[in-house]
VEXVEXTOR-876367 format. One record per residue: residue number from 1; x, y, z of N, C-alpha, C, O, CB in turn. Coordinates in nm, 2 decimals, m for minus. Glycine has a CB too. Example, Ala and Ser with C-alpha at 12.3 -4.5 7.8 and 13.67 -1.06 7.14 Angstrom:
BEGIN
     k      n.X      n.Y      n.Z     ca.X     ca.Y     ca.Z      c.X      c.Y      c.Z      o.X      o.Y      o.Z     cb.X     cb.Y     cb.Z
     1     1.32    m0.57     0.78     1.23    m0.45     0.78     1.32    m0.33     0.78     1.42    m0.33     0.85     1.13    m0.45     0.90
     2     1.28    m0.22     0.71     1.37    m0.11     0.71     1.29     0.00     0.79     1.34     0.11     0.80     1.41    m0.06     0.57
//
This chain:
BEGIN
     k      n.X      n.Y      n.Z     ca.X     ca.Y     ca.Z      c.X      c.Y      c.Z      o.X      o.Y      o.Z     cb.X     cb.Y     cb.Z
     1    m7.49    m6.76    29.18    m7.53    m6.78    29.25    m7.63    m6.79    29.39    m7.59    m6.84    29.50    m7.49    m6.79    29.22
     2    m7.77    m6.74    29.37    m7.79    m6.68    29.55    m7.93    m6.80    29.52    m8.01    m6.81    29.42    m7.84    m6.43    29.60
     3    m7.92    m6.93    29.69    m8.02    m6.95    29.75    m7.99    m6.99    29.87    m7.89    m6.94    29.93    m8.10    m7.02    29.70
     4    m8.07    m7.08    29.92    m8.08    m7.11    30.10    m8.11    m7.23    30.11    m8.23    m7.26    30.09    m8.19    m7.04    30.19
     5    m8.01    m7.33    30.16    m8.05    m7.48    30.20    m8.07    m7.47    30.33    m8.02    m7.40    30.42    m7.94    m7.60    30.17
     6    m8.21    m7.58    30.33    m8.23    m7.60    30.46    m8.26    m7.76    30.49    m8.28    m7.84    30.40    m8.35    m7.50    30.50
     7    m8.25    m7.80    30.64    m8.21    m7.92    30.65    m8.30    m7.90    30.79    m8.27    m7.81    30.87    m8.04    m7.97    30.64
     8    m8.39    m7.98    30.82    m8.51    m8.03    30.94    m8.43    m8.18    30.97    m8.36    m8.25    30.90    m8.72    m8.05    30.87
     9    m8.50    m8.17    31.14    m8.45    m8.33    31.17    m8.61    m8.29    31.29    m8.66    m8.19    31.33    m8.22    m8.37    31.27
    10    m8.64    m8.41    31.30    m8.76    m8.45    31.36    m8.75    m8.52    31.53    m8.64    m8.57    31.57    m8.81    m8.56    31.25
    11    m8.85    m8.52    31.58    m8.86    m8.61    31.71    m8.91    m8.73    31.68    m8.85    m8.84    31.69    m8.95    m8.56    31.83
    12    m9.04    m8.71    31.63    m9.11    m8.87    31.60    m9.13    m8.88    31.48    m9.07    m8.79    31.41    m9.24    m8.90    31.66
    13    m9.20    m8.96    31.41    m9.25    m8.98    31.27    m9.35    m8.87    31.24    m9.40    m8.88    31.13    m9.32    m9.12    31.25
    14    m9.40    m8.76    31.32    m9.49    m8.66    31.27    m9.38    m8.53    31.24    m9.30    m8.48    31.31    m9.62    m8.62    31.40
    15    m9.43    m8.51    31.07    m9.34    m8.44    31.02    m9.36    m8.31    31.11    m9.28    m8.22    31.09    m9.35    m8.43    30.85
    16    m9.49    m8.27    31.24    m9.49    m8.12    31.26    m9.39    m8.14    31.40    m9.41    m8.05    31.48    m9.67    m8.05    31.29
    17    m9.30    m8.23    31.44    m9.23    m8.23    31.57    m9.08    m8.23    31.50    m8.99    m8.32    31.51    m9.28    m8.37    31.68
    18    m9.09    m8.06    31.43    m8.94    m8.07    31.41    m8.86    m8.00    31.54    m8.91    m7.92    31.62    m8.91    m7.99    31.26
    19    m8.74    m8.05    31.54    m8.65    m8.05    31.68    m8.54    m7.99    31.62    m8.46    m8.00    31.71    m8.60    m8.20    31.75
    20    m8.49    m7.93    31.54    m8.40    m7.90    31.48    m8.42    m7.85    31.33    m8.49    m7.90    31.25    m8.32    m8.00    31.50
    21    m8.32    m7.70    31.31    m8.33    m7.65    31.14    m8.22    m7.65    31.16    m8.17    m7.68    31.27    m8.39    m7.51    31.08
    22    m8.14    m7.63    31.04    m8.03    m7.64    30.99    m8.05    m7.52    30.87    m8.14    m7.53    30.79    m7.99    m7.80    30.95
    23    m7.95    m7.42    30.86    m7.97    m7.31    30.77    m7.84    m7.30    30.67    m7.74    m7.33    30.74    m7.99    m7.18    30.84
    24    m7.82    m7.27    30.56    m7.71    m7.21    30.51    m7.78    m7.10    30.37    m7.86    m7.12    30.28    m7.60    m7.36    30.46
    25    m7.69    m6.97    30.41    m7.69    m6.89    30.29    m7.63    m6.92    30.19    m7.55    m7.01    30.22    m7.66    m6.78    30.30
    26    m7.64    m6.89    30.07    m7.53    m6.91    29.98    m7.56    m6.75    29.89    m7.67    m6.70    29.87    m7.55    m7.09    29.87
    27    m7.47    m6.71    29.87    m7.47    m6.59    29.77    m7.29    m6.57    29.70    m7.18    m6.57    29.73    m7.52    m6.42    29.90
    28    m7.37    m6.57    29.56    m7.25    m6.54    29.47    m7.20    m6.69    29.50    m7.09    m6.69    29.55    m7.14    m6.39    29.51
    29    m7.24    m6.76    29.48    m7.24    m6.92    29.48    m7.08    m6.94    29.59    m6.98    m7.01    29.56    m7.22    m7.00    29.28
    30    m7.10    m6.87    29.71    m7.06    m6.91    29.81    m7.13    m6.90    29.91    m7.21    m6.81    29.92    m6.97    m6.88    29.83
    31    m7.10    m7.03    30.04    m7.16    m7.00    30.20    m7.14    m6.89    30.27    m7.02    m6.88    30.32    m7.13    m7.09    30.30
    32    m7.23    m6.77    30.29    m7.16    m6.64    30.37    m7.25    m6.68    30.53    m7.23    m6.60    30.62    m7.21    m6.45    30.28
    33    m7.30    m6.75    30.54    m7.39    m6.75    30.68    m7.44    m6.91    30.70    m7.48    m6.98    30.61    m7.53    m6.62    30.67
    34    m7.44    m6.94    30.80    m7.49    m7.04    30.85    m7.57    m7.07    30.99    m7.51    m7.01    31.08    m7.41    m7.10    30.85
    35    m7.69    m7.13    31.04    m7.72    m7.11    31.14    m7.78    m7.25    31.19    m7.80    m7.33    31.09    m7.80    m6.99    31.14
    36    m7.82    m7.30    31.34    m7.84    m7.45    31.39    m7.93    m7.39    31.49    m7.90    m7.29    31.56    m7.71    m7.54    31.45
    37    m8.03    m7.46    31.51    m8.09    m7.44    31.59    m8.22    m7.54    31.68    m8.30    m7.60    31.62    m8.12    m7.35    31.54
    38    m8.21    m7.55    31.77    m8.29    m7.66    31.81    m8.40    m7.61    31.86    m8.40    m7.50    31.91    m8.24    m7.76    31.90
    39    m8.54    m7.70    31.84    m8.65    m7.63    31.83    m8.73    m7.76    31.95    m8.71    m7.88    31.94    m8.71    m7.61    31.63
    40    m8.81    m7.71    32.02    m8.90    m7.74    32.10    m9.00    m7.80    32.02    m9.05    m7.71    31.94    m8.95    m7.65    32.18
    41    m9.05    m7.91    32.01    m9.17    m7.97    31.94    m9.31    m7.92    32.03    m9.30    m7.86    32.14    m9.16    m8.14    31.92
    42    m9.43    m7.96    31.97    m9.53    m7.96    31.98    m9.56    m8.03    32.14    m9.59    m7.97    32.24    m9.57    m8.03    31.86
    43    m9.52    m8.14    32.10    m9.52    m8.24    32.20    m9.41    m8.31    32.21    m9.34    m8.34    32.11    m9.60    m8.33    32.18
    44    m9.37    m8.35    32.38    m9.26    m8.41    32.40    m9.24    m8.51    32.39    m9.19    m8.57    32.49    m9.22    m8.40    32.47
    45    m9.27    m8.58    32.28    m9.26    m8.75    32.22    m9.17    m8.74    32.13    m9.18    m8.71    32.01    m9.40    m8.83    32.15
    46    m9.06    m8.77    32.20    m8.89    m8.83    32.12    m8.89    m8.96    32.10    m8.86    m9.04    32.18    m8.74    m8.82    32.20
    47    m8.91    m8.98    31.99    m8.90    m9.19    31.96    m8.75    m9.21    31.94    m8.67    m9.14    31.88    m9.00    m9.28    31.77
    48    m8.75    m9.31    31.99    m8.58    m9.42    32.04    m8.52    m9.39    31.89    m8.41    m9.33    31.89    m8.61    m9.65    32.07
    49    m8.57    m9.43    31.77    m8.53    m9.48    31.66    m8.47    m9.29    31.58    m8.38    m9.28    31.49    m8.68    m9.59    31.58
    50    m8.55    m9.18    31.64    m8.53    m9.01    31.56    m8.40    m9.00    31.65    m8.29    m8.95    31.62    m8.68    m8.86    31.60
    51    m8.42    m9.06    31.77    m8.28    m9.03    31.87    m8.13    m9.10    31.79    m8.05    m9.02    31.73    m8.30    m9.13    32.06
    52    m8.10    m9.25    31.79    m8.08    m9.27    31.68    m7.96    m9.23    31.60    m7.84    m9.24    31.60    m8.16    m9.25    31.65
    53    m8.09    m9.15    31.52    m8.05    m9.10    31.37    m7.97    m8.95    31.42    m7.86    m8.92    31.38    m8.23    m9.08    31.23
    54    m8.04    m8.85    31.52    m7.98    m8.74    31.53    m7.94    m8.72    31.70    m7.89    m8.61    31.73    m8.09    m8.63    31.47
    55    m7.94    m8.76    31.74    m7.91    m8.75    31.92    m7.98    m8.64    31.98    m7.93    m8.58    32.08    m7.73    m8.72    31.97
    56    m8.07    m8.61    31.93    m8.10    m8.49    32.02    m8.26    m8.59    32.13    m8.35    m8.67    32.13    m8.17    m8.32    31.87
    57    m8.19    m8.48    32.22    m8.31    m8.53    32.34    m8.43    m8.42    32.36    m8.43    m8.30    32.32    m8.23    m8.55    32.50
    58    m8.54    m8.50    32.46    m8.60    m8.39    32.51    m8.54    m8.27    32.57    m8.55    m8.15    32.54    m8.67    m8.44    32.60
    59    m8.44    m8.35    32.69    m8.38    m8.22    32.76    m8.28    m8.15    32.69    m8.24    m8.04    32.74    m8.32    m8.26    32.89
    60    m8.24    m8.19    32.57    m8.18    m8.04    32.45    m8.25    m7.98    32.42    m8.18    m7.89    32.37    m8.14    m8.05    32.33
    61    m8.40    m7.95    32.41    m8.49    m7.86    32.39    m8.62    m7.81    32.48    m8.72    m7.73    32.45    m8.51    m7.90    32.29
    62    m8.58    m7.91    32.63    m8.68    m7.79    32.71    m8.68    m7.65    32.72    m8.79    m7.59    32.74    m8.68    m7.80    32.84
    63    m8.55    m7.57    32.72    m8.54    m7.46    32.70    m8.57    m7.40    32.57    m8.61    m7.29    32.59    m8.44    m7.44    32.75
    64    m8.55    m7.44    32.45    m8.58    m7.35    32.34    m8.68    m7.34    32.27    m8.77    m7.42    32.27    m8.52    m7.34    32.27
    65    m8.67    m7.23    32.18    m8.82    m7.19    32.13    m8.92    m7.28    32.09    m8.86    m7.39    32.07    m8.82    m7.12    32.01
    66    m9.03    m7.29    32.07    m9.10    m7.34    31.97    m9.14    m7.32    31.85    m9.25    m7.28    31.90    m9.17    m7.36    31.99
    67    m9.15    m7.32    31.76    m9.15    m7.30    31.65    m9.21    m7.20    31.61    m9.15    m7.14    31.52    m9.17    m7.38    31.60
    68    m9.34    m7.16    31.65    m9.38    m7.01    31.61    m9.33    m6.90    31.68    m9.33    m6.78    31.63    m9.51    m6.99    31.63
    69    m9.28    m6.92    31.78    m9.18    m6.79    31.86    m9.02    m6.79    31.79    m8.95    m6.69    31.79    m9.15    m6.84    32.07
    70    m8.97    m6.93    31.72    m8.84    m6.92    31.64    m8.89    m6.85    31.51    m8.82    m6.76    31.48    m8.77    m7.07    31.61
    71    m8.99    m6.89    31.44    m9.01    m6.86    31.26    m9.01    m6.69    31.28    m8.95    m6.64    31.18    m9.21    m6.94    31.17
    72    m9.05    m6.60    31.35    m9.02    m6.45    31.35    m8.90    m6.43    31.35    m8.88    m6.31    31.33    m9.07    m6.37    31.45
    73    m8.78    m6.52    31.39    m8.63    m6.47    31.34    m8.57    m6.53    31.25    m8.45    m6.51    31.22    m8.52    m6.47    31.44
    74    m8.64    m6.63    31.17    m8.60    m6.71    31.07    m8.68    m6.72    30.96    m8.64    m6.81    30.88    m8.58    m6.81    31.10
    75    m8.80    m6.65    30.93    m8.83    m6.66    30.79    m8.79    m6.53    30.72    m8.87    m6.48    30.63    m8.99    m6.70    30.78
    76    m8.69    m6.47    30.75    m8.61    m6.39    30.66    m8.55    m6.50    30.55    m8.55    m6.49    30.42    m8.48    m6.31    30.75
    77    m8.52    m6.58    30.60    m8.38    m6.70    30.54    m8.52    m6.76    30.44    m8.47    m6.84    30.36    m8.28    m6.88    30.71
    78    m8.67    m6.75    30.40    m8.71    m6.81    30.32    m8.79    m6.71    30.27    m8.91    m6.74    30.24    m8.76    m6.92    30.36
    79    m8.74    m6.57    30.24    m8.80    m6.49    30.16    m8.68    m6.41    30.06    m8.57    m6.37    30.07    m8.89    m6.39    30.26
    80    m8.76    m6.43    29.97    m8.65    m6.37    29.85    m8.50    m6.48    29.77    m8.42    m6.46    29.68    m8.58    m6.23    29.95
    81    m8.53    m6.56    29.86    m8.42    m6.60    29.71    m8.49    m6.79    29.71    m8.58    m6.82    29.79    m8.17    m6.58    29.76
    82    m8.44    m6.86    29.65    m8.49    m7.02    29.62    m8.46    m7.10    29.77    m8.40    m7.04    29.85    m8.37    m7.12    29.47
    83    m8.50    m7.21    29.80    m8.48    m7.25    29.88    m8.45    m7.41    29.82    m8.51    m7.47    29.74    m8.56    m7.20    29.96
    84    m8.33    m7.44    29.92    m8.31    m7.59    29.84    m8.28    m7.68    29.96    m8.23    m7.64    30.07    m8.15    m7.58    29.71
    85    m8.31    m7.82    29.96    m8.31    m7.91    30.06    m8.25    m8.09    29.96    m8.27    m8.13    29.85    m8.52    m7.91    30.14
    86    m8.19    m8.15    30.07    m8.18    m8.30    30.01    m8.28    m8.40    30.06    m8.28    m8.43    30.17    m8.06    m8.36    30.05
    87    m8.36    m8.45    29.97    m8.47    m8.50    30.01    m8.53    m8.36    30.00    m8.47    m8.27    30.06    m8.46    m8.59    30.15
    88    m8.63    m8.32    29.96    m8.70    m8.17    29.95    m8.81    m8.23    29.98    m8.84    m8.19    30.10    m8.70    m8.06    29.79
    89    m8.90    m8.33    29.94    m9.03    m8.39    30.00    m9.02    m8.41    30.13    m9.11    m8.37    30.20    m9.08    m8.50    29.95
    90    m8.91    m8.46    30.19    m8.94    m8.46    30.35    m8.93    m8.32    30.42    m9.02    m8.29    30.49    m8.83    m8.55    30.43
    91    m8.82    m8.22    30.41    m8.83    m8.12    30.46    m8.91    m7.99    30.44    m8.92    m7.89    30.51    m8.74    m8.10    30.45
    92    m8.98    m8.01    30.32    m9.08    m7.90    30.28    m9.21    m7.95    30.33    m9.30    m7.90    30.38    m9.09    m7.87    30.10
    93    m9.18    m8.09    30.31    m9.36    m8.18    30.43    m9.29    m8.15    30.59    m9.33    m8.19    30.70    m9.41    m8.46    30.40
    94    m9.22    m8.10    30.57    m9.20    m8.07    30.79    m9.21    m7.91    30.82    m9.25    m7.85    30.92    m8.99    m8.13    30.89
    95    m9.16    m7.85    30.69    m9.24    m7.68    30.73    m9.33    m7.71    30.69    m9.39    m7.74    30.79    m9.21    m7.52    30.67
    96    m9.40    m7.73    30.56    m9.56    m7.74    30.56    m9.66    m7.76    30.72    m9.75    m7.68    30.77    m9.59    m7.88    30.46
    97    m9.61    m7.90    30.76    m9.65    m7.95    30.88    m9.63    m7.88    30.98    m9.73    m7.90    31.05    m9.61    m8.07    30.90
    98    m9.53    m7.81    31.04    m9.49    m7.73    31.14    m9.56    m7.61    31.18    m9.58    m7.57    31.30    m9.39    m7.71    31.11
    99    m9.59    m7.53    31.01    m9.66    m7.43    31.01    m9.79    m7.45    31.00    m9.87    m7.36    31.06    m9.62    m7.36    30.92
   100    m9.84    m7.53    30.95    m9.98    m7.56    31.00   m10.00    m7.58    31.16   m10.09    m7.53    31.23   m10.02    m7.69    30.94
   101    m9.90    m7.67    31.21    m9.92    m7.69    31.36    m9.96    m7.57    31.43   m10.06    m7.56    31.50    m9.79    m7.75    31.42
   102    m9.86    m7.45    31.43    m9.91    m7.32    31.44   m10.01    m7.24    31.38   m10.02    m7.12    31.42    m9.85    m7.27    31.43
   103   m10.07    m7.29    31.30   m10.13    m7.20    31.19   m10.07    m7.05    31.14   m10.12    m6.94    31.16   m10.28    m7.18    31.24
   104    m9.98    m7.07    31.08    m9.88    m7.00    31.04    m9.92    m7.02    30.89    m9.92    m7.13    30.83    m9.74    m7.04    31.11
   105    m9.94    m6.89    30.83    m9.97    m6.92    30.66    m9.84    m6.93    30.63    m9.74    m6.90    30.70   m10.05    m6.79    30.55
   106    m9.85    m7.00    30.50    m9.72    m7.05    30.42    m9.69    m6.92    30.33    m9.78    m6.85    30.28    m9.76    m7.21    30.31
   107    m9.55    m6.89    30.32    m9.45    m6.76    30.28    m9.50    m6.83    30.09    m9.59    m6.92    30.07    m9.22    m6.77    30.36
   108    m9.45    m6.78    30.03    m9.42    m6.81    29.89    m9.24    m6.86    29.86    m9.15    m6.77    29.87    m9.46    m6.66    29.80
   109    m9.22    m6.96    29.84    m9.12    m7.02    29.81    m9.10    m7.11    29.66    m9.14    m7.22    29.62    m9.10    m7.08    29.93
   110    m9.05    m7.05    29.63    m8.96    m7.16    29.51    m8.85    m7.21    29.57    m8.76    m7.14    29.64    m8.90    m7.09    29.35
   111    m8.85    m7.40    29.53    m8.78    m7.46    29.63    m8.77    m7.56    29.55    m8.87    m7.59    29.48    m8.82    m7.49    29.77
   112    m8.63    m7.66    29.53    m8.58    m7.75    29.45    m8.50    m7.87    29.55    m8.48    m7.85    29.66    m8.48    m7.67    29.34
   113    m8.48    m7.97    29.50    m8.43    m8.06    29.60    m8.29    m8.13    29.53    m8.30    m8.17    29.42    m8.56    m8.17    29.63
   114    m8.16    m8.13    29.60    m8.05    m8.18    29.53    m8.04    m8.30    29.48    m7.97    m8.35    29.38    m7.95    m8.17    29.61
   115    m8.17    m8.37    29.60    m8.13    m8.55    29.53    m8.18    m8.55    29.41    m8.14    m8.63    29.33    m8.22    m8.71    29.61
   116    m8.29    m8.45    29.37    m8.32    m8.48    29.24    m8.19    m8.43    29.10    m8.14    m8.47    29.00    m8.46    m8.40    29.23
   117    m8.17    m8.32    29.18    m8.06    m8.25    29.06    m7.96    m8.34    29.06    m7.93    m8.39    28.95    m8.00    m8.09    29.08
   118    m7.89    m8.39    29.16    m7.77    m8.51    29.14    m7.77    m8.64    29.06    m7.68    m8.71    29.03    m7.73    m8.56    29.27
   119    m7.90    m8.65    29.05    m7.96    m8.79    29.01    m7.91    m8.72    28.82    m7.83    m8.79    28.75    m8.19    m8.82    29.07
   120    m7.96    m8.59    28.78    m7.96    m8.53    28.68    m7.82    m8.51    28.62    m7.77    m8.53    28.50    m8.02    m8.42    28.72
   121    m7.76    m8.47    28.74    m7.58    m8.42    28.71    m7.52    m8.53    28.68    m7.46    m8.56    28.58    m7.48    m8.34    28.83
   122    m7.53    m8.64    28.81    m7.43    m8.69    28.86    m7.49    m8.86    28.76    m7.42    m8.95    28.81    m7.43    m8.68    29.07
   123    m7.55    m8.91    28.67    m7.62    m8.99    28.65    m7.56    m9.16    28.67    m7.45    m9.18    28.61    m7.67    m8.94    28.52
   124    m7.61    m9.25    28.73    m7.53    m9.38    28.75    m7.46    m9.36    28.85    m7.34    m9.38    28.84    m7.44    m9.42    28.63
   125    m7.50    m9.32    28.96    m7.45    m9.31    29.10    m7.50    m9.44    29.14    m7.59    m9.49    29.08    m7.49    m9.19    29.18
   126    m7.44    m9.52    29.27    m7.45    m9.61    29.33    m7.57    m9.57    29.48    m7.63    m9.64    29.55    m7.30    m9.65    29.35
   127    m7.55    m9.41    29.48    m7.58    m9.38    29.66    m7.62    m9.25    29.60    m7.53    m9.19    29.54    m7.44    m9.37    29.80
   128    m7.75    m9.19    29.60    m7.78    m9.05    29.59    m7.81    m8.99    29.77    m7.81    m8.87    29.80    m7.93    m9.03    29.49
   129    m7.82    m9.06    29.82    m7.84    m9.02    29.97    m7.73    m8.93    29.99    m7.62    m8.92    29.93    m7.84    m9.16    30.08
   130    m7.79    m8.85    30.13    m7.66    m8.72    30.15    m7.53    m8.76    30.18    m7.44    m8.68    30.15    m7.67    m8.62    30.26
   131    m7.51    m8.88    30.25    m7.38    m8.84    30.32    m7.29    m8.98    30.16    m7.17    m9.01    30.14    m7.38    m8.90    30.57
   132    m7.39    m9.01    30.09    m7.29    m9.07    29.98    m7.22    m9.00    29.91    m7.10    m8.99    29.89    m7.33    m9.14    29.88
   133    m7.34    m8.92    29.85    m7.28    m8.80    29.77    m7.20    m8.70    29.84    m7.11    m8.65    29.77    m7.39    m8.72    29.71
   134    m7.21    m8.67    29.97    m7.07    m8.62    30.05    m6.97    m8.68    30.00    m6.90    m8.63    29.91    m7.05    m8.65    30.22
   135    m6.96    m8.80    30.05    m6.82    m8.86    29.98    m6.82    m8.86    29.88    m6.78    m8.75    29.84    m6.79    m8.97    29.99
   136    m6.83    m8.92    29.80    m6.81    m8.87    29.66    m6.76    m8.77    29.61    m6.68    m8.78    29.52    m6.89    m8.85    29.61
   137    m6.82    m8.62    29.69    m6.78    m8.48    29.60    m6.70    m8.42    29.72    m6.70    m8.30    29.75    m6.94    m8.36    29.54
   138    m6.63    m8.54    29.80    m6.54    m8.52    29.94    m6.59    m8.37    30.00    m6.53    m8.26    30.00    m6.33    m8.52    29.90
   139    m6.70    m8.38    30.05    m6.78    m8.26    30.14    m6.77    m8.35    30.28    m6.80    m8.46    30.31    m6.98    m8.22    30.09
   140    m6.72    m8.27    30.33    m6.70    m8.29    30.49    m6.85    m8.30    30.55    m6.92    m8.21    30.50    m6.62    m8.15    30.57
   141    m6.92    m8.38    30.64    m7.03    m8.41    30.69    m7.05    m8.50    30.81    m7.00    m8.61    30.83    m7.09    m8.46    30.60
   142    m7.15    m8.39    30.92    m7.16    m8.43    31.05    m7.30    m8.50    31.04    m7.39    m8.45    31.10    m7.14    m8.31    31.16
   143    m7.31    m8.62    30.96    m7.45    m8.64    30.90    m7.56    m8.64    31.05    m7.54    m8.69    31.16    m7.44    m8.81    30.81
   144    m7.66    m8.59    31.02    m7.79    m8.55    31.06    m7.78    m8.44    31.20    m7.87    m8.43    31.29    m7.88    m8.70    31.09
   145    m7.64    m8.36    31.18    m7.68    m8.27    31.23    m7.73    m8.14    31.18    m7.66    m8.08    31.09    m7.61    m8.27    31.30
   146    m7.85    m8.09    31.22    m7.93    m7.98    31.10    m7.81    m7.92    31.01    m7.80    m7.92    30.88    m8.02    m7.84    31.17
   147    m7.72    m7.85    31.11    m7.64    m7.73    31.00    m7.54    m7.81    30.89    m7.53    m7.78    30.78    m7.52    m7.61    31.10
   148    m7.49    m7.90    30.94    m7.37    m7.99    30.88    m7.47    m8.02    30.76    m7.46    m7.95    30.66    m7.30    m8.15    30.99
   149    m7.57    m8.12    30.76    m7.65    m8.15    30.62    m7.69    m7.99    30.56    m7.68    m8.02    30.44    m7.81    m8.26    30.66
   150    m7.72    m7.88    30.57    m7.76    m7.78    30.49    m7.66    m7.71    30.42    m7.66    m7.64    30.32    m7.84    m7.70    30.57
   151    m7.52    m7.75    30.51    m7.42    m7.67    30.47    m7.34    m7.80    30.35    m7.25    m7.77    30.26    m7.31    m7.60    30.63
   152    m7.39    m7.92    30.37    m7.35    m8.03    30.26    m7.43    m8.00    30.15    m7.39    m7.98    30.04    m7.36    m8.19    30.30
   153    m7.57    m8.00    30.18    m7.68    m7.93    30.08    m7.63    m7.83    29.95    m7.62    m7.84    29.83    m7.76    m7.83    30.19
   154    m7.59    m7.73    30.06    m7.55    m7.63    29.98    m7.44    m7.65    29.89    m7.43    m7.60    29.78    m7.54    m7.52    30.05
   155    m7.35    m7.71    29.93    m7.20    m7.73    29.84    m7.25    m7.83    29.74    m7.20    m7.82    29.62    m7.06    m7.80    29.94
   156    m7.34    m7.94    29.76    m7.35    m8.01    29.64    m7.46    m7.93    29.50    m7.48    m7.98    29.40    m7.41    m8.18    29.70
   157    m7.49    m7.84    29.53    m7.57    m7.77    29.45    m7.47    m7.65    29.43    m7.51    m7.60    29.32    m7.71    m7.74    29.51
   158    m7.39    m7.59    29.47    m7.27    m7.53    29.42    m7.19    m7.61    29.31    m7.18    m7.59    29.18    m7.19    m7.50    29.55
   159    m7.14    m7.70    29.37    m7.14    m7.85    29.32    m7.17    m7.89    29.16    m7.11    m7.89    29.05    m7.24    m7.93    29.40
   160    m7.28    m7.92    29.19    m7.31    m7.93    29.01    m7.37    m7.85    28.95    m7.41    m7.88    28.84    m7.39    m8.03    28.96
   161    m7.40    m7.72    28.99    m7.36    m7.60    28.89    m7.23    m7.57    28.84    m7.21    m7.50    28.74    m7.39    m7.49    28.95
   162    m7.16    m7.61    28.90    m7.01    m7.60    28.82    m7.01    m7.67    28.74    m6.97    m7.64    28.63    m6.88    m7.62    28.88
   163    m7.08    m7.86    28.78    m7.04    m7.95    28.68    m7.08    m7.93    28.57    m7.03    m7.99    28.48    m7.06    m8.06    28.69
   164    m7.22    m7.82    28.53    m7.29    m7.82    28.44    m7.31    m7.68    28.38    m7.40    m7.63    28.31    m7.38    m7.89    28.48
   165    m7.20    m7.61    28.44    m7.14    m7.46    28.41    m7.28    m7.39    28.42    m7.31    m7.35    28.31    m7.05    m7.44    28.24
   166    m7.37    m7.36    28.50    m7.46    m7.30    28.55    m7.43    m7.17    28.65    m7.40    m7.20    28.76    m7.53    m7.39    28.59
   167    m7.45    m7.06    28.62    m7.40    m6.99    28.69    m7.49    m6.88    28.80    m7.44    m6.81    28.89    m7.33    m6.94    28.60
   168    m7.63    m6.90    28.75    m7.73    m6.87    28.80    m7.82    m7.01    28.97    m7.77    m7.11    29.03    m7.81    m6.85    28.65
   169    m7.90    m6.97    28.97    m7.99    m7.08    29.04    m8.10    m7.12    28.95    m8.17    m7.23    28.96    m8.05    m7.03    29.18
   170    m8.11    m7.04    28.88    m8.20    m7.10    28.78    m8.19    m7.13    28.66    m8.28    m7.16    28.58    m8.29    m7.05    28.76
   171    m8.05    m7.12    28.62    m7.98    m7.22    28.51    m7.97    m7.30    28.53    m7.97    m7.38    28.44    m7.89    m7.22    28.46
   172    m7.93    m7.36    28.70    m7.88    m7.46    28.74    m7.98    m7.53    28.72    m7.94    m7.63    28.66    m7.83    m7.45    28.86
   173    m8.12    m7.53    28.76    m8.26    m7.60    28.73    m8.30    m7.61    28.59    m8.34    m7.72    28.55    m8.37    m7.52    28.80
   174    m8.28    m7.50    28.50    m8.29    m7.50    28.38    m8.22    m7.65    28.32    m8.29    m7.74    28.27    m8.22    m7.38    28.34
   175    m8.08    m7.64    28.35    m7.97    m7.72    28.27    m7.98    m7.84    28.30    m7.96    m7.93    28.22    m7.84    m7.69    28.29
   176    m8.01    m7.89    28.45    m8.03    m7.99    28.52    m8.17    m8.08    28.46    m8.17    m8.21    28.45    m8.03    m7.95    28.67
   177    m8.27    m7.98    28.42    m8.40    m8.02    28.35    m8.47    m8.08    28.48    m8.50    m8.20    28.49    m8.38    m8.13    28.23
   178    m8.49    m7.97    28.58    m8.60    m8.01    28.68    m8.66    m7.91    28.68    m8.63    m7.81    28.60    m8.57    m8.06    28.82
   179    m8.76    m7.92    28.79    m8.92    m7.80    28.80    m8.85    m7.75    28.94    m8.77    m7.82    29.01    m9.15    m7.89    28.83
   180    m8.90    m7.61    28.96    m8.91    m7.57    29.08    m9.04    m7.66    29.15    m9.13    m7.69    29.08    m8.93    m7.41    29.07
   181    m9.03    m7.69    29.27    m9.16    m7.70    29.36    m9.20    m7.55    29.41    m9.11    m7.46    29.42    m9.13    m7.82    29.50
   182    m9.34    m7.53    29.46    m9.36    m7.42    29.53    m9.45    m7.43    29.60    m9.54    m7.50    29.59    m9.38    m7.33    29.47
   183    m9.42    m7.32    29.72    m9.51    m7.33    29.85    m9.56    m7.20    29.80    m9.49    m7.12    29.75    m9.44    m7.34    30.02
   184    m9.70    m7.19    29.84    m9.73    m7.09    29.85    m9.88    m7.06    29.96    m9.93    m7.16    30.02    m9.73    m7.06    29.73
   185    m9.92    m6.97    29.98   m10.04    m6.95    30.10   m10.16    m7.06    30.03   m10.21    m7.05    29.92   m10.10    m6.74    30.11
   186   m10.18    m7.13    30.10   m10.27    m7.19    30.09   m10.28    m7.35    29.97   m10.39    m7.41    29.94   m10.35    m7.09    30.07
   187   m10.15    m7.38    29.94   m10.10    m7.50    29.91    m9.96    m7.49    29.86    m9.88    m7.41    29.89   m10.17    m7.55    29.82
   188    m9.93    m7.62    29.75    m9.79    m7.63    29.71    m9.80    m7.72    29.59    m9.91    m7.79    29.57    m9.67    m7.68    29.84
   189    m9.67    m7.73    29.49    m9.65    m7.83    29.39    m9.51    m7.87    29.43    m9.43    m7.79    29.46    m9.67    m7.78    29.24
   190    m9.49    m7.98    29.43    m9.37    m8.05    29.44    m9.25    m8.05    29.37    m9.28    m8.04    29.25    m9.41    m8.15    29.43
   191    m9.14    m8.05    29.38    m9.05    m8.03    29.28    m9.03    m8.17    29.23    m9.05    m8.28    29.29    m8.92    m7.97    29.33
   192    m9.01    m8.16    29.12    m8.96    m8.28    29.04    m8.87    m8.28    28.93    m8.84    m8.38    28.87    m9.07    m8.35    29.00
//
């Protein structure tokens, strides 16, 4: 079971305002590497509502790389393995809009959503939010810290695979009866 879990935080309502990314790399069903990067958004427009969610301020990112400079050192995580996110429509939207902001061509990515997978694997839960599922599955979570959220997402996928006896990521997708989303140069298809 090999994949990469990601999570973005944004400075404001614009999806292109990414201010943090968390990455968790899974090889053979185990998390082998995690990363956390603060990102300087293209505009220093931090909304109070976003700050109350993740606690990141303009001061925190003033000396950090902008996404186009950071991309060179992180794009390898987006190549060669499926990507997973919890509520992938948001995180993949942030990735698309941020790549568009800097006119960076889309890489080709198969991606899936642990929110969608969880609904198939654990039906009838009252809460499929990341914090609710983490609590149910006894996953430690510092919610809205991008690295912690990516780790929790990875662990949810691993536990879902174990629950339905899937040994590969493709098998998890198939047994959970969900479809990959696809990001590709020039466009995308959402995960369902």
